[in-house]
Residue frames as a rotation matrix with the C-alpha (Angstrom) as fourth column:
UNK 1
0.580 0.815 0.011 -0.02
0.815 -0.580 -0.012 0.01
-0.003 0.016 -1.000 -0.01
UNK 2
-0.239 -0.611 0.755 1.10
0.559 -0.722 -0.407 3.52
0.794 0.324 0.514 -0.77
UNK 3
0.340 0.276 -0.899 1.52
0.932 -0.229 0.282 5.57
-0.128 -0.934 -0.335 2.39
UNK 4
0.038 -0.282 0.959 1.61
0.406 -0.872 -0.273 9.41
0.913 0.400 0.081 2.38
UNK 5
0.080 -0.039 -0.996 2.76
0.959 -0.271 0.088 11.68
-0.273 -0.962 0.016 5.24
UNK 6
0.060 -0.056 0.997 2.21
0.460 -0.885 -0.077 15.42
0.886 0.463 -0.027 5.22
UNK 7
0.265 0.004 -0.964 3.15
0.941 -0.217 0.258 18.01
-0.208 -0.976 -0.061 7.80
UNK 8
0.733 -0.034 0.680 3.73
0.190 -0.949 -0.252 21.73
0.654 0.313 -0.689 8.33
UNK 9
-0.006 -0.773 -0.634 6.95
1.000 -0.005 -0.003 23.11
-0.001 -0.634 0.773 9.73
UNK 10
0.832 0.289 0.473 7.14
0.298 -0.953 0.057 26.69
0.467 0.094 -0.879 11.00
UNK 11
-0.239 -0.965 -0.110 10.22
0.795 -0.129 -0.593 28.77
0.558 -0.229 0.798 11.74
UNK 12
-0.217 0.255 -0.942 8.11
0.733 -0.595 -0.330 31.46
-0.644 -0.762 -0.058 13.44
UNK 13
-0.193 0.150 -0.970 8.14
-0.409 -0.911 -0.060 33.65
-0.892 0.385 0.238 10.31
UNK 14
-0.372 0.017 -0.928 7.71
-0.919 0.139 0.370 31.09
0.135 0.990 -0.036 7.59
UNK 15
0.168 0.487 0.857 5.43
-0.460 0.808 -0.369 28.04
-0.872 -0.332 0.360 7.21
UNK 16
-0.467 -0.298 -0.833 6.10
-0.877 0.277 0.392 25.21
0.113 0.914 -0.390 4.77
UNK 17
0.641 0.692 0.333 4.02
-0.667 0.716 -0.204 22.17
-0.379 -0.091 0.921 3.80
UNK 18
-0.497 -0.855 -0.146 6.01
-0.850 0.446 0.281 18.93
-0.176 0.264 -0.948 3.36
UNK 19
0.713 0.692 -0.117 5.20
-0.699 0.684 -0.209 15.52
-0.064 0.230 0.971 1.85
UNK 20
-0.591 -0.803 0.073 6.79
-0.782 0.593 0.190 12.03
-0.196 0.055 -0.979 2.01
UNK 21
0.634 0.771 -0.059 5.63
-0.771 0.626 -0.115 8.73
-0.051 0.119 0.992 0.67
UNK 22
0.281 -0.535 0.797 6.97
-0.362 0.710 0.604 5.19
-0.889 -0.458 0.005 0.98
UNK 23
0.845 -0.014 0.534 7.36
0.477 0.470 -0.743 4.82
-0.240 0.882 0.404 -2.81
UNK 24
0.626 -0.618 0.476 9.78
0.121 -0.526 -0.842 7.68
0.770 0.585 -0.255 -3.48
UNK 25
0.588 -0.322 -0.742 10.98
0.809 0.254 0.531 7.96
0.017 -0.912 0.410 0.12
UNK 26
-0.645 -0.706 0.291 12.03
0.677 -0.705 -0.209 11.60
0.353 0.062 0.933 -0.33
UNK 27
-0.019 0.581 -0.814 10.80
0.739 -0.540 -0.403 14.71
-0.673 -0.609 -0.419 1.48
UNK 28
-0.433 -0.046 0.900 9.37
0.778 -0.523 0.348 17.43
0.455 0.851 0.262 -0.76
UNK 29
-0.679 0.221 -0.700 8.66
0.313 -0.776 -0.548 21.04
-0.664 -0.591 0.458 0.16
UNK 30
-0.170 0.733 0.659 5.26
0.985 0.146 0.092 21.81
-0.028 0.665 -0.747 -1.38
UNK 31
0.663 0.512 -0.546 5.37
0.596 -0.803 -0.029 25.48
-0.453 -0.306 -0.838 -0.39
UNK 32
-0.395 -0.918 -0.037 8.35
0.707 -0.329 0.626 26.65
-0.586 0.221 0.779 -2.43
UNK 33
-0.268 0.381 0.885 5.97
0.833 -0.369 0.412 28.36
0.483 0.848 -0.218 -4.92
UNK 34
0.720 0.680 -0.138 4.69
0.640 -0.573 0.511 30.64
0.269 -0.456 -0.848 -2.14
UNK 35
0.171 -0.751 0.638 8.17
-0.007 -0.648 -0.761 32.05
0.985 0.125 -0.116 -1.43
UNK 36
-0.645 -0.559 -0.521 9.40
0.543 0.144 -0.827 33.22
0.537 -0.817 0.211 1.97
UNK 37
-0.973 0.230 0.018 7.77
-0.162 -0.625 -0.764 34.71
-0.164 -0.746 0.645 5.05
UNK 38
-0.460 0.839 -0.292 4.47
-0.358 0.126 0.925 32.83
0.813 0.530 0.242 4.50
UNK 39
-0.685 0.355 0.636 1.66
-0.602 0.216 -0.769 31.61
-0.410 -0.910 0.066 6.73
UNK 40
-0.812 0.420 -0.405 -0.50
0.017 0.711 0.703 28.52
0.583 0.564 -0.585 6.12
UNK 41
-0.371 0.768 0.523 -4.11
-0.915 -0.399 -0.062 28.92
0.161 -0.501 0.850 7.18
UNK 42
-0.895 0.153 0.419 -6.02
-0.041 0.907 -0.419 26.12
-0.444 -0.392 -0.806 8.85
UNK 43
0.100 0.978 -0.185 -9.21
-0.314 -0.146 -0.938 27.29
-0.944 0.152 0.292 7.08
UNK 44
0.662 0.331 -0.672 -10.04
-0.705 -0.028 -0.708 25.65
-0.254 0.943 0.215 3.80
UNK 45
-0.438 -0.896 -0.068 -7.32
-0.884 0.416 0.212 23.01
-0.161 0.153 -0.975 4.09
UNK 46
0.730 0.670 0.137 -8.23
-0.614 0.731 -0.298 19.74
-0.300 0.134 0.945 2.37
UNK 47
-0.510 -0.851 -0.130 -6.11
-0.851 0.477 0.219 16.60
-0.125 0.222 -0.967 2.12
UNK 48
0.537 0.798 0.273 -7.75
-0.673 0.601 -0.432 13.63
-0.509 0.048 0.860 0.38
UNK 49
-0.689 -0.706 0.161 -6.49
-0.476 0.609 0.634 10.23
-0.546 0.360 -0.756 -0.90
UNK 50
0.069 0.694 -0.717 -8.14
-0.991 0.132 0.032 8.61
0.116 0.708 0.696 -3.88
UNK 51
0.817 0.354 0.456 -8.95
-0.423 0.904 0.055 4.92
-0.392 -0.238 0.888 -4.22
UNK 52
0.827 -0.557 -0.072 -5.85
0.292 0.535 -0.793 4.39
0.480 0.635 0.605 -6.35
UNK 53
0.404 -0.689 -0.602 -3.59
0.904 0.201 0.377 5.84
-0.138 -0.697 0.704 -3.66
UNK 54
-0.314 -0.481 0.819 -2.96
0.637 -0.746 -0.194 9.28
0.704 0.461 0.540 -5.14
UNK 55
-0.192 0.164 -0.968 -2.96
0.878 -0.411 -0.244 12.21
-0.438 -0.897 -0.065 -2.67
UNK 56
-0.029 0.286 0.958 -4.66
0.650 -0.722 0.235 15.56
0.759 0.629 -0.165 -3.35
UNK 57
-0.232 -0.130 -0.964 -4.01
0.912 -0.373 -0.170 18.67
-0.337 -0.919 0.205 -1.30
UNK 58
0.096 0.340 0.936 -5.57
0.538 -0.809 0.239 22.12
0.838 0.480 -0.260 -1.28
UNK 59
0.125 -0.076 -0.989 -4.56
0.962 -0.234 0.140 24.86
-0.242 -0.969 0.043 1.12
UNK 60
0.854 0.174 0.490 -4.41
0.283 -0.946 -0.157 28.64
0.437 0.272 -0.857 1.61
UNK 61
0.205 -0.864 -0.459 -1.00
0.925 0.019 0.379 30.26
-0.319 -0.503 0.803 2.04
UNK 62
0.760 -0.054 -0.648 0.29
-0.072 -0.997 -0.001 33.80
-0.646 0.048 -0.762 2.08
UNK 63
0.706 -0.472 0.528 2.45
0.691 0.300 -0.658 34.61
0.152 0.829 0.538 -0.90
UNK 64
-0.080 -0.902 0.424 5.92
0.715 -0.348 -0.606 36.07
0.695 0.255 0.673 -0.41
UNK 65
-0.583 -0.198 -0.788 5.13
0.791 -0.361 -0.494 37.74
-0.186 -0.911 0.367 2.90
UNK 66
-0.780 0.299 0.550 2.51
0.129 -0.783 0.608 39.96
0.613 0.545 0.572 1.18
UNK 67
-0.813 0.564 0.146 -0.21
-0.268 -0.141 -0.953 39.20
-0.517 -0.814 0.266 3.73
UNK 68
0.048 0.823 -0.566 -2.37
-0.992 -0.027 -0.124 38.10
-0.117 0.568 0.815 0.80
UNK 69
-0.399 -0.134 0.907 -3.42
-0.275 0.961 0.021 34.46
-0.875 -0.242 -0.420 0.90
UNK 70
-0.009 0.392 -0.920 -3.94
-0.996 0.079 0.043 32.43
0.089 0.917 0.389 -2.23
UNK 71
0.672 0.385 0.633 -4.88
-0.494 0.869 -0.005 28.79
-0.552 -0.310 0.774 -2.79
UNK 72
-0.365 -0.817 -0.446 -2.25
-0.931 0.302 0.206 26.25
-0.034 0.490 -0.871 -3.68
UNK 73
0.772 0.605 0.194 -3.04
-0.563 0.793 -0.231 22.77
-0.294 0.069 0.953 -5.07
UNK 74
-0.395 -0.900 -0.187 -0.76
-0.918 0.380 0.108 19.75
-0.026 0.215 -0.976 -5.26
UNK 75
0.808 0.571 0.148 -1.27
-0.572 0.819 -0.039 16.08
-0.143 -0.053 0.988 -6.18
UNK 76
0.152 -0.799 0.582 1.11
-0.373 0.499 0.782 13.11
-0.915 -0.336 -0.222 -5.94
UNK 77
0.633 0.120 0.765 0.50
0.571 0.595 -0.566 12.11
-0.523 0.795 0.308 -9.58
UNK 78
0.745 -0.350 0.568 2.18
0.348 -0.523 -0.779 15.23
0.569 0.778 -0.268 -10.99
UNK 79
0.248 -0.605 -0.757 4.09
0.946 -0.015 0.323 16.33
-0.207 -0.796 0.568 -7.82
UNK 80
-0.653 -0.367 0.663 3.69
0.545 -0.835 0.074 19.94
0.526 0.410 0.745 -8.96
UNK 81
-0.310 0.521 -0.795 2.32
0.709 -0.431 -0.559 22.73
-0.634 -0.737 -0.236 -6.79
UNK 82
-0.429 0.264 0.864 -0.08
0.718 -0.480 0.504 25.07
0.548 0.837 0.016 -8.60
UNK 83
-0.845 0.279 -0.456 -1.25
0.098 -0.758 -0.645 28.52
-0.526 -0.590 0.613 -7.52
UNK 84
-0.304 0.816 0.491 -4.94
0.919 0.388 -0.074 28.31
-0.251 0.429 -0.868 -8.41
UNK 85
0.390 0.371 -0.843 -5.26
0.196 -0.928 -0.318 32.12
-0.900 -0.041 -0.434 -8.44
UNK 86
-0.368 -0.640 -0.675 -2.76
-0.611 -0.381 0.694 32.16
-0.701 0.668 -0.250 -11.32
UNK 87
-0.937 -0.050 0.346 -3.88
0.177 0.787 0.591 28.94
-0.302 0.615 -0.729 -13.05
UNK 88
-0.293 0.923 0.249 -7.59
0.949 0.313 -0.045 29.80
-0.120 0.223 -0.967 -12.97
UNK 89
-0.555 0.018 0.832 -7.45
0.412 -0.862 0.294 33.56
0.723 0.506 0.471 -13.32
UNK 90
0.478 0.724 -0.498 -8.79
0.807 -0.137 0.575 34.42
0.348 -0.676 -0.650 -9.86
UNK 91
-0.107 -0.450 0.887 -8.24
0.032 -0.893 -0.449 37.99
0.994 -0.020 0.110 -8.74
UNK 92
-0.816 -0.143 0.561 -9.77
-0.529 -0.207 -0.823 37.78
0.234 -0.968 0.093 -5.24
UNK 93
-0.344 0.726 -0.596 -12.23
0.607 0.656 0.449 35.91
0.717 -0.207 -0.666 -3.03
UNK 94
0.185 0.465 0.866 -14.61
-0.336 -0.798 0.501 37.90
0.924 -0.383 0.008 -0.81
UNK 95
-0.634 -0.548 0.545 -13.79
-0.657 0.011 -0.753 37.86
0.407 -0.836 -0.367 2.92
UNK 96
-0.175 0.677 0.715 -17.09
-0.839 0.277 -0.468 36.19
-0.514 -0.682 0.520 3.87
UNK 97
0.894 0.382 0.235 -16.77
-0.204 0.813 -0.546 33.49
-0.400 0.440 0.804 1.19
UNK 98
0.405 -0.853 -0.328 -13.03
-0.911 -0.408 -0.063 33.07
-0.080 0.324 -0.943 0.96
UNK 99
-0.176 -0.480 0.859 -12.70
-0.391 0.835 0.387 29.34
-0.903 -0.268 -0.335 0.38
UNK 100
-0.142 0.086 -0.986 -12.20
-0.926 0.340 0.163 27.10
0.349 0.936 0.032 -2.64
UNK 101
0.248 0.275 0.929 -13.68
-0.668 0.743 -0.042 23.64
-0.702 -0.610 0.368 -2.08
UNK 102
-0.551 -0.491 -0.674 -12.41
-0.813 0.497 0.303 20.40
0.187 0.715 -0.673 -3.62
UNK 103
0.275 0.639 0.718 -14.60
-0.595 0.700 -0.396 17.36
-0.756 -0.318 0.572 -4.34
UNK 104
-0.738 -0.670 0.075 -14.23
-0.423 0.547 0.722 14.26
-0.525 0.501 -0.688 -6.49
UNK 105
0.125 0.682 -0.720 -15.94
-0.962 0.262 0.081 12.52
0.244 0.683 0.689 -9.39
UNK 106
0.856 0.266 0.443 -16.52
-0.397 0.888 0.233 8.77
-0.331 -0.375 0.866 -9.20
UNK 107
0.811 -0.583 -0.051 -13.36
0.352 0.555 -0.754 8.23
0.468 0.593 0.655 -11.27
UNK 108
0.327 -0.691 -0.645 -11.25
0.900 0.019 0.435 10.09
-0.288 -0.723 0.628 -8.72
UNK 109
-0.349 -0.421 0.837 -10.89
0.705 -0.707 -0.061 13.34
0.618 0.569 0.543 -10.72
UNK 110
-0.413 0.190 -0.891 -11.05
0.737 -0.504 -0.450 16.42
-0.535 -0.842 0.068 -8.44
UNK 111
-0.082 0.389 0.918 -13.26
0.688 -0.645 0.334 19.40
0.721 0.659 -0.214 -9.18
UNK 112
-0.720 -0.367 -0.589 -13.31
0.680 -0.543 -0.493 22.81
-0.139 -0.755 0.640 -7.44
UNK 113
0.315 0.832 0.457 -15.91
0.780 -0.501 0.375 25.45
0.541 0.238 -0.806 -6.59
UNK 114
-0.598 -0.413 -0.687 -15.52
0.734 -0.627 -0.262 29.06
-0.323 -0.661 0.678 -5.48
UNK 115
0.710 0.658 0.249 -17.19
0.702 -0.687 -0.187 32.42
0.048 0.308 -0.950 -5.51
UNK 116
-0.008 -0.796 -0.605 -14.89
0.618 -0.480 0.623 35.24
-0.786 -0.368 0.496 -6.45
UNK 117
0.750 0.095 -0.655 -13.68
-0.327 -0.807 -0.491 37.97
-0.575 0.583 -0.574 -8.78
UNK 118
0.530 -0.580 0.619 -11.76
0.774 0.629 -0.074 36.75
-0.347 0.518 0.782 -11.82
UNK 119
-0.469 -0.767 -0.438 -9.00
0.379 -0.622 0.685 38.69
-0.798 0.155 0.582 -13.59
UNK 120
-0.904 0.309 -0.296 -11.36
-0.410 -0.428 0.806 38.83
0.122 0.850 0.513 -16.62
UNK 121
-0.462 0.807 -0.368 -15.14
0.307 0.535 0.788 38.47
0.832 0.251 -0.494 -16.41
UNK 122
0.191 0.689 0.699 -17.93
-0.511 -0.538 0.670 38.97
0.838 -0.485 0.249 -13.84
UNK 123
-0.660 -0.184 0.728 -17.97
-0.747 0.260 -0.612 38.14
-0.077 -0.948 -0.309 -10.15
UNK 124
0.286 0.863 -0.417 -19.63
-0.851 0.429 0.303 34.81
0.440 0.268 0.857 -9.78
UNK 125
0.388 -0.030 0.921 -19.85
-0.546 0.797 0.256 31.17
-0.742 -0.603 0.293 -8.62
UNK 126
0.196 -0.458 -0.867 -17.30
-0.951 0.127 -0.282 29.14
0.239 0.880 -0.411 -10.59
UNK 127
0.791 0.016 0.612 -16.45
-0.176 0.963 0.203 25.50
-0.586 -0.268 0.765 -11.19
UNK 128
-0.003 -0.811 -0.585 -13.14
-1.000 0.014 -0.014 24.01
0.020 0.585 -0.811 -12.39
UNK 129
0.946 0.197 0.257 -13.22
-0.176 0.979 -0.103 20.44
-0.272 0.053 0.961 -13.70
UNK 130
0.301 -0.947 -0.116 -9.54
-0.611 -0.285 0.738 19.58
-0.732 -0.152 -0.664 -13.48
UNK 131
-0.023 -0.359 0.933 -9.33
0.396 0.854 0.338 16.57
-0.918 0.377 0.123 -15.89
UNK 132
0.359 0.149 0.921 -10.52
0.932 -0.108 -0.346 18.39
0.048 0.983 -0.178 -19.01
UNK 133
-0.609 -0.621 -0.494 -9.16
0.704 -0.710 0.024 21.60
-0.366 -0.333 0.869 -17.43
UNK 134
-0.376 0.623 0.686 -12.42
0.488 -0.496 0.718 23.48
0.788 0.604 -0.117 -18.01
UNK 135
-0.895 0.103 -0.434 -13.69
0.312 -0.553 -0.773 26.48
-0.319 -0.827 0.463 -16.00
UNK 136
-0.296 0.888 0.351 -17.41
0.721 -0.034 0.692 27.28
0.627 0.458 -0.630 -15.91
UNK 137
-0.911 0.226 0.344 -19.30
-0.374 -0.805 -0.461 30.31
0.172 -0.549 0.818 -14.63
UNK 138
-0.723 0.659 -0.210 -22.22
0.682 0.729 -0.063 28.66
0.112 -0.189 -0.976 -12.84
UNK 139
0.380 0.892 0.246 -23.93
0.822 -0.448 0.351 31.90
0.423 0.069 -0.903 -11.96
UNK 140
-0.522 -0.515 0.680 -23.42
0.181 -0.846 -0.502 35.53
0.834 -0.139 0.534 -11.06
UNK 141
0.548 0.789 0.277 -24.95
-0.296 -0.126 0.947 34.91
0.782 -0.601 0.164 -7.66
UNK 142
-0.524 -0.768 0.368 -23.26
-0.622 0.049 -0.782 34.93
0.582 -0.639 -0.503 -4.25
UNK 143
-0.080 0.479 -0.874 -24.20
0.369 0.829 0.420 31.80
0.926 -0.289 -0.243 -2.25
UNK 144
0.770 0.613 0.177 -25.65
0.074 -0.361 0.929 32.39
0.634 -0.703 -0.323 1.20
UNK 145
-0.377 -0.892 0.248 -23.21
-0.166 -0.198 -0.966 33.92
0.911 -0.405 -0.073 3.66
UNK 146
0.181 0.507 0.843 -25.68
-0.928 -0.196 0.317 33.46
0.326 -0.839 0.435 6.53
UNK 147
0.916 0.136 0.378 -24.87
-0.263 0.914 0.309 29.79
-0.304 -0.383 0.872 6.50
UNK 148
0.208 -0.959 0.194 -21.22
-0.124 0.171 0.977 30.10
-0.970 -0.227 -0.084 5.78
UNK 149
-0.235 -0.262 -0.936 -21.43
-0.920 -0.252 0.301 30.46
-0.315 0.932 -0.182 2.01
UNK 150
-0.422 0.064 0.904 -23.13
-0.121 0.985 -0.126 27.07
-0.899 -0.162 -0.408 1.85
UNK 151
0.050 0.473 -0.880 -24.09
-0.998 -0.013 -0.063 25.30
-0.042 0.881 0.471 -1.33
UNK 152
0.394 0.112 0.912 -24.68
-0.226 0.974 -0.022 21.72
-0.891 -0.198 0.409 -2.47
UNK 153
0.037 -0.379 -0.925 -22.74
-0.999 -0.005 -0.037 19.85
0.009 0.925 -0.379 -5.16
UNK 154
0.262 0.069 0.963 -22.77
-0.211 0.977 -0.013 16.31
-0.942 -0.200 0.270 -6.47
UNK 155
-0.399 -0.388 -0.830 -21.75
-0.905 0.024 0.424 14.25
-0.145 0.921 -0.361 -9.49
UNK 156
0.686 0.696 0.215 -23.12
-0.626 0.714 -0.314 11.14
-0.372 0.081 0.925 -11.24
UNK 157
0.411 -0.507 0.757 -21.58
0.238 0.862 0.448 7.97
-0.880 -0.004 0.475 -12.67
UNK 158
0.584 -0.167 0.794 -21.04
0.803 -0.022 -0.596 9.74
0.117 0.986 0.121 -16.04
UNK 159
-0.403 -0.832 -0.380 -18.95
0.892 -0.450 0.040 12.43
-0.204 -0.323 0.924 -14.31
UNK 160
-0.022 0.489 0.872 -21.60
0.411 -0.791 0.454 15.14
0.911 0.368 -0.184 -14.75
UNK 161
-0.826 -0.308 -0.473 -21.35
0.559 -0.329 -0.761 17.79
0.078 -0.893 0.444 -12.01
UNK 162
0.150 0.939 0.311 -24.41
0.594 -0.337 0.730 19.42
0.790 0.075 -0.609 -10.45
UNK 163
-0.905 -0.402 -0.140 -24.53
0.369 -0.577 -0.729 22.50
0.212 -0.711 0.670 -8.23
UNK 164
0.246 0.961 0.126 -27.36
0.641 -0.259 0.723 24.08
0.727 -0.097 -0.680 -6.14
UNK 165
-0.760 -0.461 -0.458 -27.24
0.648 -0.491 -0.582 27.20
0.043 -0.740 0.672 -4.03
UNK 166
0.488 0.868 -0.095 -29.42
0.872 -0.479 0.101 30.04
0.042 -0.132 -0.990 -2.70
UNK 167
-0.034 -0.485 0.874 -28.59
0.481 -0.774 -0.411 33.68
0.876 0.407 0.260 -3.37
UNK 168
-0.603 -0.329 -0.727 -27.45
0.795 -0.169 -0.583 35.68
0.069 -0.929 0.363 -0.35
UNK 169
-0.975 0.171 -0.145 -29.39
-0.148 -0.977 -0.154 38.84
-0.168 -0.129 0.977 -1.28
UNK 170
-0.401 0.870 -0.287 -32.62
-0.832 -0.214 0.512 37.63
0.384 0.444 0.809 -2.98
UNK 171
-0.365 0.182 0.913 -32.86
-0.585 0.718 -0.377 34.17
-0.724 -0.672 -0.156 -1.41
UNK 172
0.595 0.522 -0.612 -33.60
-0.802 0.330 -0.498 32.82
-0.058 0.787 0.615 -4.87
UNK 173
0.256 -0.449 0.856 -32.54
-0.183 0.847 0.499 29.17
-0.949 -0.285 0.135 -5.40
UNK 174
0.365 -0.242 -0.899 -30.43
-0.929 -0.159 -0.334 28.06
-0.062 0.957 -0.283 -8.39
UNK 175
0.560 -0.243 0.792 -29.41
0.155 0.970 0.187 24.81
-0.814 0.018 0.581 -10.05
UNK 176
0.358 -0.485 -0.798 -26.53
-0.900 -0.408 -0.156 24.37
-0.250 0.773 -0.583 -12.52
UNK 177
0.384 -0.444 0.809 -25.21
0.329 0.885 0.330 21.65
-0.863 0.140 0.486 -14.77
UNK 178
-0.689 -0.699 -0.194 -23.07
0.024 -0.289 0.957 21.83
-0.725 0.654 0.216 -17.92
UNK 179
-0.703 0.460 0.543 -26.07
0.707 0.367 0.604 20.82
0.079 0.808 -0.584 -20.03
UNK 180
0.285 0.958 -0.027 -28.72
0.948 -0.278 0.158 23.06
0.144 -0.071 -0.987 -18.49
UNK 181
-0.426 -0.433 0.795 -26.66
0.224 -0.901 -0.371 26.05
0.877 0.020 0.481 -17.46
UNK 182
-0.995 0.055 -0.084 -27.97
0.065 -0.286 -0.956 28.12
-0.077 -0.957 0.281 -14.55
UNK 183
-0.350 0.936 -0.028 -31.65
0.399 0.176 0.900 27.55
0.847 0.304 -0.435 -13.73
UNK 184
-0.743 0.186 0.642 -33.67
-0.591 -0.632 -0.501 29.77
0.312 -0.753 0.580 -11.34
UNK 185
-0.722 0.424 -0.546 -35.69
0.449 0.888 0.096 27.43
0.526 -0.176 -0.832 -9.10
UNK 186
-0.832 0.417 -0.365 -37.71
0.130 -0.494 -0.860 30.18
-0.539 -0.763 0.356 -7.44
UNK 187
-0.815 0.523 0.251 -41.03
0.385 0.163 0.909 29.39
0.434 0.837 -0.334 -9.12
UNK 188
0.109 0.875 -0.471 -43.42
0.991 -0.059 0.120 30.80
0.078 -0.480 -0.874 -6.47
UNK 189
0.223 0.090 0.971 -44.38
0.259 -0.965 0.030 34.42
0.940 0.245 -0.239 -5.95
UNK 190
0.989 0.134 -0.070 -43.68
0.096 -0.202 0.975 34.15
0.116 -0.970 -0.212 -2.23
UNK 191
0.325 -0.916 0.237 -40.35
-0.491 -0.377 -0.785 35.65
0.808 0.139 -0.572 -1.23
UNK 192
0.352 -0.355 -0.866 -38.01
0.699 0.715 -0.009 33.67
0.623 -0.602 0.500 1.00
UNK 193
0.808 -0.006 0.589 -36.99
-0.314 -0.851 0.421 35.39
0.499 -0.525 -0.690 4.20
UNK 194
0.539 -0.684 0.491 -34.13
-0.506 0.203 0.838 33.15
-0.673 -0.700 -0.237 5.31
UNK 195
0.077 -0.663 -0.744 -31.10
-0.977 0.098 -0.188 31.61
0.198 0.742 -0.641 3.69
UNK 196
0.194 0.015 0.981 -31.58
-0.400 0.914 0.065 27.82
-0.896 -0.405 0.183 3.40
UNK 197
-0.433 -0.408 -0.804 -29.71
-0.886 0.028 0.463 26.45
-0.166 0.912 -0.374 0.37
UNK 198
0.635 0.704 -0.318 -31.33
-0.765 0.632 -0.128 23.58
0.111 0.324 0.940 -1.51
UNK 199
-0.113 -0.634 0.765 -30.07
-0.591 0.662 0.461 20.04
-0.799 -0.400 -0.449 -0.86
């Protein structure tokens, strides 16, 4: 069996993520891309192992002592750390919805969701399917911040991804898939008064 170990070392002014596995038996610094004088946040950190033994890591780290945190992504298959802000053209994430989430298709491929401001295009709720390397704008709607920016996502056996969320301002509910695009589910004339995203 393939065994992975990950840990964070801190010098007091600089945090670094490290990885070791029993196949290569070498220690790798996964934070070199972030530069020096960095801080790794405990928020939004995800470390997942697939059924075939590959490890996937997503974390938020300050870049070059700037005080600005950006999301870094690494997997044991490529052993390359990527800055998702650079790779996906993300300019910023709002303070009250400042996480990128990572989930998996049935075949083990990771996909990512976030609400933010891109370097080009409108603020919105975005999806990155990493295998075909495709980014989609699911909707120009901020998911509910009253429940922590909550939304629901799932995928089927054919690797189709589905998203559902409720707008923070209007409380309108939305559904998205690649085939249907964004669909407004608020079919009644009665206005919602609380933020309860669809399941």
